[in-house]
Backbone bond lengths (Angstrom), bond angles and torsions (degrees), N, CA, C in turn:
res aa  C-N    CA-C-N  psi(-1)  N-CA   C-N-CA  omega(-1)  CA-C   N-CA-C  phi
1 M - - - 1.482 - - 1.509 114.46 -
2 N 1.166 116.66 109.22 1.550 117.01 178.94 1.476 109.31 -112.31
3 Q 1.325 111.48 103.72 1.529 120.82 179.86 1.436 110.99 -98.57
4 Q 1.308 113.56 129.79 1.498 122.89 176.55 1.522 112.58 -87.65
5 Q 1.384 117.41 136.65 1.427 122.03 -175.92 1.502 105.51 -68.87
6 P 1.368 121.41 147.01 1.430 125.14 174.24 1.537 111.83 -64.15
7 Q 1.277 108.17 148.13 1.536 112.27 177.41 1.496 113.04 -69.23
8 I 1.375 112.01 149.48 1.510 118.20 177.97 1.546 113.34 -81.42
9 E 1.327 115.00 136.89 1.478 119.10 -177.11 1.562 100.90 -73.84
10 S 1.380 109.67 152.63 1.459 122.32 -176.86 1.532 115.53 -51.63
11 K 1.390 109.20 -46.16 1.524 108.67 176.39 1.496 115.78 -64.04
12 N 1.199 121.31 -39.22 1.511 127.80 173.22 1.537 110.27 -63.60
13 L 1.304 115.10 -38.01 1.503 115.11 179.58 1.590 111.52 -67.07
14 M 1.467 112.07 -33.60 1.509 114.02 176.29 1.467 111.03 -67.86
15 I 1.357 117.12 -40.08 1.489 122.60 179.67 1.553 109.53 -59.28
16 L 1.302 114.64 -42.71 1.433 120.46 179.60 1.501 110.69 -60.29
17 E 1.386 113.03 -50.45 1.491 121.14 -178.68 1.599 110.27 -57.12
18 D 1.297 108.72 -44.52 1.570 111.36 -179.26 1.490 111.10 -65.26
19 Q 1.366 116.10 -38.61 1.417 116.94 -178.13 1.530 110.21 -66.78
20 M 1.349 118.12 -42.04 1.405 123.31 177.64 1.541 110.39 -62.80
21 N 1.151 119.69 -33.67 1.517 121.86 173.92 1.503 112.22 -66.05
22 H 1.309 116.28 -40.69 1.462 122.58 177.74 1.535 106.78 -63.61
23 E 1.184 114.61 -55.83 1.557 121.44 178.21 1.530 113.28 -45.97
24 A 1.316 113.43 -49.53 1.414 119.38 -174.22 1.544 108.20 -69.62
25 L 1.285 116.48 -43.35 1.512 116.57 177.71 1.423 114.10 -67.10
26 A 1.385 117.35 -32.87 1.509 119.33 176.15 1.544 111.36 -63.19
27 M 1.328 109.60 -41.34 1.508 115.85 -178.53 1.567 109.70 -64.91
28 K 1.330 115.96 -45.08 1.480 118.82 -176.93 1.558 109.27 -67.75
29 K 1.354 119.60 -35.02 1.405 121.53 175.85 1.528 111.81 -63.90
30 C 1.284 115.87 -47.04 1.569 122.35 -179.31 1.596 105.59 -62.81
31 E 1.281 120.87 -40.53 1.517 122.04 -178.28 1.559 105.16 -66.94
32 L 1.368 118.04 -43.82 1.497 115.65 178.89 1.450 116.54 -68.12
33 Y 1.316 115.68 -41.73 1.485 119.67 -176.44 1.550 111.10 -70.61
34 S 1.357 123.53 -26.53 1.342 127.49 -177.93 1.589 106.32 -67.64
35 Q 1.325 114.35 -28.55 1.478 115.88 179.53 1.584 112.67 -63.66
36 Y 1.277 116.57 -23.69 1.556 122.38 -170.72 1.538 104.65 -85.23
37 F 1.372 119.81 -27.96 1.463 124.02 -177.01 1.449 113.56 -62.91
38 T 1.256 121.12 141.93 1.548 124.44 171.01 1.485 108.08 -114.13
39 D 1.311 123.13 -19.85 1.426 128.12 174.51 1.542 105.26 -72.53
40 T 1.396 116.95 119.56 1.402 116.76 -177.28 1.571 113.51 -65.11
41 A 1.320 113.70 -36.50 1.420 120.54 -175.72 1.607 109.71 -65.02
42 L 1.343 116.45 -41.87 1.376 123.04 175.49 1.533 111.25 -66.43
43 K 1.282 114.13 -41.61 1.504 118.63 -176.74 1.611 108.69 -67.14
44 A 1.412 114.91 -35.25 1.412 119.55 179.59 1.487 109.24 -68.55
45 S 1.340 119.76 -40.70 1.452 125.73 -178.42 1.570 110.46 -63.95
46 V 1.315 111.29 -42.32 1.592 111.21 -178.74 1.450 108.35 -74.33
47 N 1.350 122.30 -29.09 1.467 120.69 177.12 1.549 111.04 -72.53
48 N 1.254 114.24 -32.06 1.517 120.94 176.54 1.576 105.96 -64.77
49 L 1.260 116.53 -45.03 1.466 121.43 179.06 1.458 109.89 -59.73
50 A 1.341 118.64 -44.47 1.493 124.22 -177.03 1.554 105.97 -63.54
51 Q 1.256 120.90 -39.58 1.568 123.75 174.25 1.498 112.89 -64.64
52 K 1.306 115.18 -30.51 1.514 116.94 177.10 1.502 111.99 -72.37
53 H 1.396 115.51 -39.83 1.444 118.48 176.52 1.520 108.38 -69.80
54 K 1.281 122.70 -34.48 1.507 122.15 176.92 1.554 105.00 -62.19
55 Q 1.290 121.89 -46.89 1.456 122.97 -172.13 1.516 105.13 -66.12
56 H 1.364 117.20 -38.95 1.587 117.07 177.36 1.523 109.08 -57.43
57 F 1.291 111.81 -50.24 1.537 117.60 179.88 1.551 110.70 -53.33
58 E 1.311 115.18 -52.39 1.439 118.52 177.82 1.437 117.92 -59.46
59 N 1.291 119.13 -36.96 1.470 125.88 177.89 1.595 107.41 -64.89
60 L 1.338 113.79 -46.82 1.505 118.43 175.14 1.518 112.66 -59.93
61 Y 1.299 119.13 -37.00 1.442 124.44 -173.85 1.636 104.02 -72.91
62 Q 1.294 114.48 -39.53 1.439 118.39 -179.17 1.548 112.84 -68.42
63 Y 1.344 110.08 -38.26 1.551 111.60 171.96 1.419 114.20 -62.49
64 L 1.369 118.07 -40.28 1.391 122.66 178.68 1.478 113.55 -67.46
65 S 1.274 121.17 -39.37 1.350 123.46 -179.14 1.642 112.47 -72.64
66 S 1.243 114.42 -25.69 1.483 120.98 177.20 1.608 112.72 -72.96
67 H 1.378 114.84 -11.15 1.456 118.46 -178.60 1.568 109.88 -115.00
68 Q 1.232 116.10 27.11 1.519 118.69 178.04 1.528 109.36 -92.68
């Protein structure tokens, strides 16, 4: 049994696109700001935050891909 996921409504698609843009921007900002820190613990914390935003972006992308 191969069931296809229902299509995403246009309003929800716009919300997903917006959220993906926010996650991508947050990731880029964290990566950029981490370069300015000299404290290794703070730098590692911000890099970890960048990875979390990247994972959120990838999760949204996978969800979007599963509904095509």
